[in-house]
PQR file of N, CA, C, O and H, with PARSE charges and radii, in Angstrom:
ATOM      1  N   MET A   1       0.853  -1.180   0.000 -0.4000 1.5000
ATOM      2  CA  MET A   1       0.000   0.000   0.000 -0.0000 2.0000
ATOM      3  C   MET A   1       0.893   1.236   0.000  0.5500 1.7000
ATOM      4  O   MET A   1       1.809   1.341   0.816 -0.5500 1.4000
ATOM      5  N   SER A   2       0.632   2.173  -0.911 -0.4000 1.5000
ATOM      6  CA  SER A   2       1.463   3.372  -1.001 -0.0000 2.0000
ATOM      7  C   SER A   2       0.966   4.448  -0.032  0.5500 1.7000
ATOM      8  O   SER A   2      -0.189   4.450   0.394 -0.5500 1.4000
ATOM      9  H   SER A   2      -0.111   2.088  -1.575  0.4000 1.0000
ATOM     10  N   MET A   3       1.868   5.346   0.294 -0.4000 1.5000
ATOM     11  CA  MET A   3       1.536   6.459   1.184 -0.0000 2.0000
ATOM     12  C   MET A   3       1.054   7.636   0.333  0.5500 1.7000
ATOM     13  O   MET A   3       1.618   7.909  -0.727 -0.5500 1.4000
ATOM     14  H   MET A   3       2.807   5.344  -0.052  0.4000 1.0000
ATOM     15  N   TRP A   4       0.028   8.321   0.788 -0.4000 1.5000
ATOM     16  CA  TRP A   4      -0.504   9.486   0.099 -0.0000 2.0000
ATOM     17  C   TRP A   4      -0.201  10.743   0.902  0.5500 1.7000
ATOM     18  O   TRP A   4      -0.136  10.707   2.131 -0.5500 1.4000
ATOM     19  H   TRP A   4      -0.431   8.099   1.649  0.4000 1.0000
ATOM     20  N   TYR A   5      -0.015  11.857   0.194 -0.4000 1.5000
ATOM     21  CA  TYR A   5       0.343  13.137   0.802 -0.0000 2.0000
ATOM     22  C   TYR A   5      -0.673  14.192   0.397  0.5500 1.7000
ATOM     23  O   TYR A   5      -1.147  14.210  -0.739 -0.5500 1.4000
ATOM     24  H   TYR A   5      -0.068  11.886  -0.804  0.4000 1.0000
ATOM     25  N   THR A   6      -0.999  15.057   1.323 -0.4000 1.5000
ATOM     26  CA  THR A   6      -1.813  16.240   1.049 -0.0000 2.0000
ATOM     27  C   THR A   6      -0.880  17.433   1.045  0.5500 1.7000
ATOM     28  O   THR A   6      -0.032  17.559   1.928 -0.5500 1.4000
ATOM     29  H   THR A   6      -0.614  15.042   2.246  0.4000 1.0000
ATOM     30  N   TYR A   7      -1.027  18.318   0.055 -0.4000 1.5000
ATOM     31  CA  TYR A   7      -0.169  19.495  -0.014 -0.0000 2.0000
ATOM     32  C   TYR A   7      -1.018  20.728  -0.283  0.5500 1.7000
ATOM     33  O   TYR A   7      -2.112  20.637  -0.839 -0.5500 1.4000
ATOM     34  H   TYR A   7      -1.716  18.215  -0.662  0.4000 1.0000
ATOM     35  N   VAL A   8      -0.493  21.891   0.123 -0.4000 1.5000
ATOM     36  CA  VAL A   8      -1.180  23.162  -0.060 -0.0000 2.0000
ATOM     37  C   VAL A   8      -0.211  24.117  -0.736  0.5500 1.7000
ATOM     38  O   VAL A   8       0.904  24.315  -0.255 -0.5500 1.4000
ATOM     39  H   VAL A   8       0.396  21.965   0.575  0.4000 1.0000
ATOM     40  N   LEU A   9      -0.629  24.711  -1.849 -0.4000 1.5000
ATOM     41  CA  LEU A   9       0.196  25.678  -2.576 -0.0000 2.0000
ATOM     42  C   LEU A   9      -0.433  27.057  -2.479  0.5500 1.7000
ATOM     43  O   LEU A   9      -1.647  27.197  -2.624 -0.5500 1.4000
ATOM     44  H   LEU A   9      -1.536  24.550  -2.240  0.4000 1.0000
ATOM     45  N   LEU A  10       0.373  28.070  -2.238 -0.4000 1.5000
ATOM     46  CA  LEU A  10      -0.085  29.457  -2.308 -0.0000 2.0000
ATOM     47  C   LEU A  10       0.048  29.873  -3.766  0.5500 1.7000
ATOM     48  O   LEU A  10       1.154  29.923  -4.304 -0.5500 1.4000
ATOM     49  H   LEU A  10       1.360  27.957  -2.121  0.4000 1.0000
ATOM     50  N   CYS A  11      -1.079  30.170  -4.402 -0.4000 1.5000
ATOM     51  CA  CYS A  11      -1.083  30.366  -5.851 -0.0000 2.0000
ATOM     52  C   CYS A  11      -0.743  31.776  -6.291  0.5500 1.7000
ATOM     53  O   CYS A  11       0.185  31.962  -7.079 -0.5500 1.4000
ATOM     54  H   CYS A  11      -1.977  30.129  -3.965  0.4000 1.0000
ATOM     55  N   ASP A  12      -1.451  32.754  -5.815 -0.4000 1.5000
ATOM     56  CA  ASP A  12      -1.235  34.122  -6.299 -0.0000 2.0000
ATOM     57  C   ASP A  12      -1.333  35.137  -5.168  0.5500 1.7000
ATOM     58  O   ASP A  12      -1.797  36.259  -5.372 -0.5500 1.4000
ATOM     59  H   ASP A  12      -2.205  32.602  -5.175  0.4000 1.0000
ATOM     60  N   GLN A  13      -0.906  34.749  -4.000 -0.4000 1.5000
ATOM     61  CA  GLN A  13      -0.961  35.566  -2.792 -0.0000 2.0000
ATOM     62  C   GLN A  13      -2.387  35.785  -2.308  0.5500 1.7000
ATOM     63  O   GLN A  13      -2.598  36.516  -1.340 -0.5500 1.4000
ATOM     64  H   GLN A  13      -0.529  33.838  -3.834  0.4000 1.0000
ATOM     65  N   LYS A  14      -3.377  35.165  -2.965 -0.4000 1.5000
ATOM     66  CA  LYS A  14      -4.772  35.321  -2.554 -0.0000 2.0000
ATOM     67  C   LYS A  14      -5.487  33.991  -2.399  0.5500 1.7000
ATOM     68  O   LYS A  14      -6.434  33.885  -1.619 -0.5500 1.4000
ATOM     69  H   LYS A  14      -3.205  34.572  -3.751  0.4000 1.0000
ATOM     70  N   THR A  15      -5.051  32.979  -3.126 -0.4000 1.5000
ATOM     71  CA  THR A  15      -5.755  31.703  -3.118 -0.0000 2.0000
ATOM     72  C   THR A  15      -4.799  30.550  -2.822  0.5500 1.7000
ATOM     73  O   THR A  15      -3.588  30.653  -3.017 -0.5500 1.4000
ATOM     74  H   THR A  15      -4.282  33.065  -3.759  0.4000 1.0000
ATOM     75  N   PHE A  16      -5.363  29.484  -2.360 -0.4000 1.5000
ATOM     76  CA  PHE A  16      -4.605  28.274  -2.086 -0.0000 2.0000
ATOM     77  C   PHE A  16      -5.110  27.151  -2.981  0.5500 1.7000
ATOM     78  O   PHE A  16      -6.286  27.111  -3.341 -0.5500 1.4000
ATOM     79  H   PHE A  16      -6.347  29.401  -2.201  0.4000 1.0000
ATOM     80  N   TYR A  17      -4.217  26.247  -3.332 -0.4000 1.5000
ATOM     81  CA  TYR A  17      -4.568  25.035  -4.065 -0.0000 2.0000
ATOM     82  C   TYR A  17      -4.222  23.867  -3.158  0.5500 1.7000
ATOM     83  O   TYR A  17      -3.094  23.766  -2.677 -0.5500 1.4000
ATOM     84  H   TYR A  17      -3.261  26.279  -3.040  0.4000 1.0000
ATOM     85  N   VAL A  18      -5.176  22.991  -2.924 -0.4000 1.5000
ATOM     86  CA  VAL A  18      -4.950  21.810  -2.088 -0.0000 2.0000
ATOM     87  C   VAL A  18      -4.985  20.593  -2.994  0.5500 1.7000
ATOM     88  O   VAL A  18      -5.923  20.416  -3.772 -0.5500 1.4000
ATOM     89  H   VAL A  18      -6.093  23.073  -3.315  0.4000 1.0000
ATOM     90  N   GLY A  19      -3.969  19.758  -2.896 -0.4000 1.5000
ATOM     91  CA  GLY A  19      -3.902  18.566  -3.732 -0.0000 2.0000
ATOM     92  C   GLY A  19      -3.524  17.343  -2.922  0.5500 1.7000
ATOM     93  O   GLY A  19      -3.088  17.436  -1.775 -0.5500 1.4000
ATOM     94  H   GLY A  19      -3.207  19.902  -2.265  0.4000 1.0000
ATOM     95  N   VAL A  20      -3.704  16.198  -3.550 -0.4000 1.5000
ATOM     96  CA  VAL A  20      -3.363  14.916  -2.946 -0.0000 2.0000
ATOM     97  C   VAL A  20      -2.562  14.126  -3.983  0.5500 1.7000
ATOM     98  O   VAL A  20      -2.937  14.084  -5.155 -0.5500 1.4000
ATOM     99  H   VAL A  20      -4.059  16.123  -4.482  0.4000 1.0000
ATOM    100  N   THR A  21      -1.473  13.507  -3.562 -0.4000 1.5000
ATOM    101  CA  THR A  21      -0.641  12.735  -4.478 -0.0000 2.0000
ATOM    102  C   THR A  21       0.091  11.631  -3.736  0.5500 1.7000
ATOM    103  O   THR A  21       0.264  11.691  -2.519 -0.5500 1.4000
ATOM    104  H   THR A  21      -1.168  13.541  -2.611  0.4000 1.0000
ATOM    105  N   ASP A  22       0.513  10.638  -4.475 -0.4000 1.5000
ATOM    106  CA  ASP A  22       1.354   9.597  -3.880 -0.0000 2.0000
ATOM    107  C   ASP A  22       2.822   9.832  -4.226  0.5500 1.7000
ATOM    108  O   ASP A  22       3.688   9.071  -3.794 -0.5500 1.4000
ATOM    109  H   ASP A  22       0.372  10.589  -5.463  0.4000 1.0000
ATOM    110  N   ASN A  23       3.114  10.891  -5.012 -0.4000 1.5000
ATOM    111  CA  ASN A  23       4.487  11.234  -5.370 -0.0000 2.0000
ATOM    112  C   ASN A  23       4.640  12.753  -5.330  0.5500 1.7000
ATOM    113  O   ASN A  23       4.522  13.406  -6.367 -0.5500 1.4000
ATOM    114  H   ASN A  23       2.411  11.509  -5.364  0.4000 1.0000
ATOM    115  N   PRO A  24       4.900  13.329  -4.156 -0.5600 1.5000
ATOM    116  CA  PRO A  24       4.926  14.794  -4.032  0.2800 2.0000
ATOM    117  C   PRO A  24       6.020  15.464  -4.848  0.5500 1.7000
ATOM    118  O   PRO A  24       5.811  16.568  -5.351 -0.5500 1.4000
ATOM    119  N   VAL A  25       7.169  14.839  -4.992 -0.4000 1.5000
ATOM    120  CA  VAL A  25       8.260  15.464  -5.758 -0.0000 2.0000
ATOM    121  C   VAL A  25       7.850  15.620  -7.221  0.5500 1.7000
ATOM    122  O   VAL A  25       8.026  16.689  -7.806 -0.5500 1.4000
ATOM    123  H   VAL A  25       7.339  13.942  -4.583  0.4000 1.0000
ATOM    124  N   ALA A  26       7.307  14.566  -7.806 -0.4000 1.5000
ATOM    125  CA  ALA A  26       6.877  14.635  -9.204 -0.0000 2.0000
ATOM    126  C   ALA A  26       5.717  15.608  -9.370  0.5500 1.7000
ATOM    127  O   ALA A  26       5.670  16.352 -10.349 -0.5500 1.4000
ATOM    128  H   ALA A  26       7.164  13.698  -7.331  0.4000 1.0000
ATOM    129  N   ARG A  27       4.794  15.609  -8.434 -0.4000 1.5000
ATOM    130  CA  ARG A  27       3.606  16.459  -8.558 -0.0000 2.0000
ATOM    131  C   ARG A  27       3.968  17.938  -8.467  0.5500 1.7000
ATOM    132  O   ARG A  27       3.449  18.745  -9.237 -0.5500 1.4000
ATOM    133  H   ARG A  27       4.833  15.004  -7.639  0.4000 1.0000
ATOM    134  N   ILE A  28       4.844  18.301  -7.547 -0.4000 1.5000
ATOM    135  CA  ILE A  28       5.273  19.699  -7.455 -0.0000 2.0000
ATOM    136  C   ILE A  28       6.009  20.096  -8.727  0.5500 1.7000
ATOM    137  O   ILE A  28       5.857  21.220  -9.206 -0.5500 1.4000
ATOM    138  H   ILE A  28       5.266  17.645  -6.921  0.4000 1.0000
ATOM    139  N   GLY A  29       6.799  19.187  -9.276 -0.4000 1.5000
ATOM    140  CA  GLY A  29       7.463  19.454 -10.551 -0.0000 2.0000
ATOM    141  C   GLY A  29       6.465  19.709 -11.663  0.5500 1.7000
ATOM    142  O   GLY A  29       6.685  20.583 -12.501 -0.5500 1.4000
ATOM    143  H   GLY A  29       6.921  18.274  -8.888  0.4000 1.0000
ATOM    144  N   GLN A  30       5.381  18.966 -11.684 -0.4000 1.5000
ATOM    145  CA  GLN A  30       4.332  19.194 -12.685 -0.0000 2.0000
ATOM    146  C   GLN A  30       3.723  20.580 -12.519  0.5500 1.7000
ATOM    147  O   GLN A  30       3.473  21.277 -13.503 -0.5500 1.4000
ATOM    148  H   GLN A  30       5.203  18.256 -11.003  0.4000 1.0000
ATOM    149  N   HIS A  31       3.488  20.972 -11.290 -0.4000 1.5000
ATOM    150  CA  HIS A  31       2.933  22.310 -11.048 -0.0000 2.0000
ATOM    151  C   HIS A  31       3.909  23.386 -11.509  0.5500 1.7000
ATOM    152  O   HIS A  31       3.507  24.353 -12.156 -0.5500 1.4000
ATOM    153  H   HIS A  31       3.690  20.407 -10.491  0.4000 1.0000
ATOM    154  N   ARG A  32       5.169  23.226 -11.186 -0.4000 1.5000
ATOM    155  CA  ARG A  32       6.172  24.232 -11.588 -0.0000 2.0000
ATOM    156  C   ARG A  32       6.275  24.350 -13.106  0.5500 1.7000
ATOM    157  O   ARG A  32       6.506  25.439 -13.633 -0.5500 1.4000
ATOM    158  H   ARG A  32       5.496  22.440 -10.660  0.4000 1.0000
ATOM    159  N   ASN A  33       6.106  23.236 -13.804 -0.4000 1.5000
ATOM    160  CA  ASN A  33       6.169  23.239 -15.265 -0.0000 2.0000
ATOM    161  C   ASN A  33       4.818  23.512 -15.913  0.5500 1.7000
ATOM    162  O   ASN A  33       4.685  23.469 -17.136 -0.5500 1.4000
ATOM    163  H   ASN A  33       5.918  22.352 -13.376  0.4000 1.0000
ATOM    164  N   ARG A  34       3.822  23.790 -15.089 -0.4000 1.5000
ATOM    165  CA  ARG A  34       2.470  24.124 -15.541 -0.0000 2.0000
ATOM    166  C   ARG A  34       1.894  23.026 -16.422  0.5500 1.7000
ATOM    167  O   ARG A  34       1.225  23.315 -17.414 -0.5500 1.4000
ATOM    168  H   ARG A  34       3.930  23.824 -14.095  0.4000 1.0000
ATOM    169  N   LYS A  35       2.145  21.773 -16.073 -0.4000 1.5000
ATOM    170  CA  LYS A  35       1.683  20.634 -16.862 -0.0000 2.0000
ATOM    171  C   LYS A  35       0.219  20.265 -16.619  0.5500 1.7000
ATOM    172  O   LYS A  35      -0.490  19.978 -17.584 -0.5500 1.4000
ATOM    173  H   LYS A  35       2.688  21.538 -15.267  0.4000 1.0000
ATOM    174  N   PRO A  36      -0.258  20.258 -15.391 -0.5600 1.5000
ATOM    175  CA  PRO A  36      -1.649  19.836 -15.227  0.2800 2.0000
ATOM    176  C   PRO A  36      -2.597  20.896 -15.790  0.5500 1.7000
ATOM    177  O   PRO A  36      -2.689  22.001 -15.254 -0.5500 1.4000
ATOM    178  N   LEU A  37      -3.287  20.559 -16.855 -0.4000 1.5000
ATOM    179  CA  LEU A  37      -4.143  21.540 -17.525 -0.0000 2.0000
ATOM    180  C   LEU A  37      -5.217  22.108 -16.614  0.5500 1.7000
ATOM    181  O   LEU A  37      -5.566  23.282 -16.730 -0.5500 1.4000
ATOM    182  H   LEU A  37      -3.212  19.662 -17.290  0.4000 1.0000
ATOM    183  N   PHE A  38      -5.741  21.300 -15.716 -0.4000 1.5000
ATOM    184  CA  PHE A  38      -6.837  21.765 -14.866 -0.0000 2.0000
ATOM    185  C   PHE A  38      -6.363  22.642 -13.718  0.5500 1.7000
ATOM    186  O   PHE A  38      -7.199  23.194 -13.001 -0.5500 1.4000
ATOM    187  H   PHE A  38      -5.457  20.346 -15.621  0.4000 1.0000
ATOM    188  N   THR A  39      -5.056  22.795 -13.511 -0.4000 1.5000
ATOM    189  CA  THR A  39      -4.578  23.687 -12.451 -0.0000 2.0000
ATOM    190  C   THR A  39      -3.912  24.936 -13.002  0.5500 1.7000
ATOM    191  O   THR A  39      -3.497  25.793 -12.220 -0.5500 1.4000
ATOM    192  H   THR A  39      -4.378  22.347 -14.092  0.4000 1.0000
ATOM    193  N   LYS A  40      -3.793  25.073 -14.318 -0.4000 1.5000
ATOM    194  CA  LYS A  40      -3.126  26.243 -14.889 -0.0000 2.0000
ATOM    195  C   LYS A  40      -3.813  27.545 -14.500  0.5500 1.7000
ATOM    196  O   LYS A  40      -3.155  28.570 -14.320 -0.5500 1.4000
ATOM    197  H   LYS A  40      -4.130  24.378 -14.952  0.4000 1.0000
ATOM    198  N   LYS A  41      -5.135  27.505 -14.370 -0.4000 1.5000
ATOM    199  CA  LYS A  41      -5.858  28.742 -14.056 -0.0000 2.0000
ATOM    200  C   LYS A  41      -5.511  29.281 -12.671  0.5500 1.7000
ATOM    201  O   LYS A  41      -5.759  30.453 -12.390 -0.5500 1.4000
ATOM    202  H   LYS A  41      -5.670  26.673 -14.516  0.4000 1.0000
ATOM    203  N   PHE A  42      -4.946  28.452 -11.808 -0.4000 1.5000
ATOM    204  CA  PHE A  42      -4.610  28.890 -10.469 -0.0000 2.0000
ATOM    205  C   PHE A  42      -3.253  29.582 -10.395  0.5500 1.7000
ATOM    206  O   PHE A  42      -2.954  30.264  -9.415 -0.5500 1.4000
ATOM    207  H   PHE A  42      -4.745  27.500 -12.037  0.4000 1.0000
ATOM    208  N   PHE A  43      -2.438  29.408 -11.422 -0.4000 1.5000
ATOM    209  CA  PHE A  43      -1.079  29.936 -11.383 -0.0000 2.0000
ATOM    210  C   PHE A  43      -0.906  30.991 -12.458  0.5500 1.7000
ATOM    211  O   PHE A  43      -1.162  30.720 -13.631 -0.5500 1.4000
ATOM    212  H   PHE A  43      -2.680  28.854 -12.218  0.4000 1.0000
ATOM    213  N   PRO A  44      -0.476  32.190 -12.083 -0.5600 1.5000
ATOM    214  CA  PRO A  44      -0.289  33.229 -13.092  0.2800 2.0000
ATOM    215  C   PRO A  44       0.833  32.840 -14.049  0.5500 1.7000
ATOM    216  O   PRO A  44       1.760  32.130 -13.659 -0.5500 1.4000
ATOM    217  N   PRO A  45       0.758  33.300 -15.297 -0.5600 1.5000
ATOM    218  CA  PRO A  45       1.842  33.002 -16.237  0.2800 2.0000
ATOM    219  C   PRO A  45       3.136  33.665 -15.779  0.5500 1.7000
ATOM    220  O   PRO A  45       3.094  34.686 -15.091 -0.5500 1.4000
ATOM    221  N   PRO A  46       4.281  33.102 -16.148 -0.5600 1.5000
ATOM    222  CA  PRO A  46       5.544  33.714 -15.742  0.2800 2.0000
ATOM    223  C   PRO A  46       5.711  35.079 -16.395  0.5500 1.7000
ATOM    224  O   PRO A  46       5.167  35.320 -17.472 -0.5500 1.4000
ATOM    225  N   PRO A  47       6.453  35.967 -15.760 -0.5600 1.5000
ATOM    226  CA  PRO A  47       6.657  37.304 -16.348  0.2800 2.0000
ATOM    227  C   PRO A  47       7.412  37.203 -17.664  0.5500 1.7000
ATOM    228  O   PRO A  47       8.193  36.276 -17.875 -0.5500 1.4000
ATOM    229  N   LEU A  48       7.171  38.162 -18.542 -0.4000 1.5000
ATOM    230  CA  LEU A  48       7.844  38.165 -19.851 -0.0000 2.0000
ATOM    231  C   LEU A  48       9.306  38.536 -19.731  0.5500 1.7000
ATOM    232  O   LEU A  48      10.124  38.082 -20.531 -0.5500 1.4000
ATOM    233  H   LEU A  48       6.537  38.915 -18.371  0.4000 1.0000
ATOM    234  N   SER A  49       9.653  39.354 -18.746 -0.4000 1.5000
ATOM    235  CA  SER A  49      11.046  39.716 -18.523 -0.0000 2.0000
ATOM    236  C   SER A  49      11.418  39.467 -17.078  0.5500 1.7000
ATOM    237  O   SER A  49      10.550  39.413 -16.206 -0.5500 1.4000
ATOM    238  H   SER A  49       8.988  39.723 -18.096  0.4000 1.0000
ATOM    239  N   GLY A  50      12.682  39.318 -16.828 -0.4000 1.5000
ATOM    240  CA  GLY A  50      13.132  39.031 -15.477 -0.0000 2.0000
ATOM    241  C   GLY A  50      13.339  40.260 -14.625  0.5500 1.7000
ATOM    242  O   GLY A  50      13.616  40.136 -13.433 -0.5500 1.4000
ATOM    243  H   GLY A  50      13.386  39.362 -17.536  0.4000 1.0000
ATOM    244  N   GLY A  51      13.212  41.452 -15.201 -0.4000 1.5000
ATOM    245  CA  GLY A  51      13.469  42.685 -14.468 -0.0000 2.0000
ATOM    246  C   GLY A  51      12.258  43.209 -13.743  0.5500 1.7000
ATOM    247  O   GLY A  51      11.132  42.779 -13.992 -0.5500 1.4000
ATOM    248  H   GLY A  51      12.986  41.553 -16.170  0.4000 1.0000
ATOM    249  N   PHE A  52      12.495  44.134 -12.852 -0.4000 1.5000
ATOM    250  CA  PHE A  52      11.423  44.795 -12.114 -0.0000 2.0000
ATOM    251  C   PHE A  52      11.327  46.235 -12.554  0.5500 1.7000
ATOM    252  O   PHE A  52      12.340  46.867 -12.853 -0.5500 1.4000
ATOM    253  H   PHE A  52      13.410  44.484 -12.650  0.4000 1.0000
ATOM    254  N   ALA A  53      10.110  46.760 -12.595 -0.4000 1.5000
ATOM    255  CA  ALA A  53       9.907  48.161 -12.985 -0.0000 2.0000
ATOM    256  C   ALA A  53      10.074  49.060 -11.799  0.5500 1.7000
ATOM    257  O   ALA A  53       9.941  50.278 -11.924 -0.5500 1.4000
ATOM    258  H   ALA A  53       9.287  46.246 -12.352  0.4000 1.0000
TER
END
């Protein structure tokens, strides 16, 4: 029997995303790479430039 993990991500300083996975390292990597199509709306797109105004 595998172990399951619950995780909470702060999405845009206003909302949280709660997920469940049996592989937290892979799942967080998917979030960082914006792979899960159904969670893309929770994460703002990366900035076009690396500088600050």
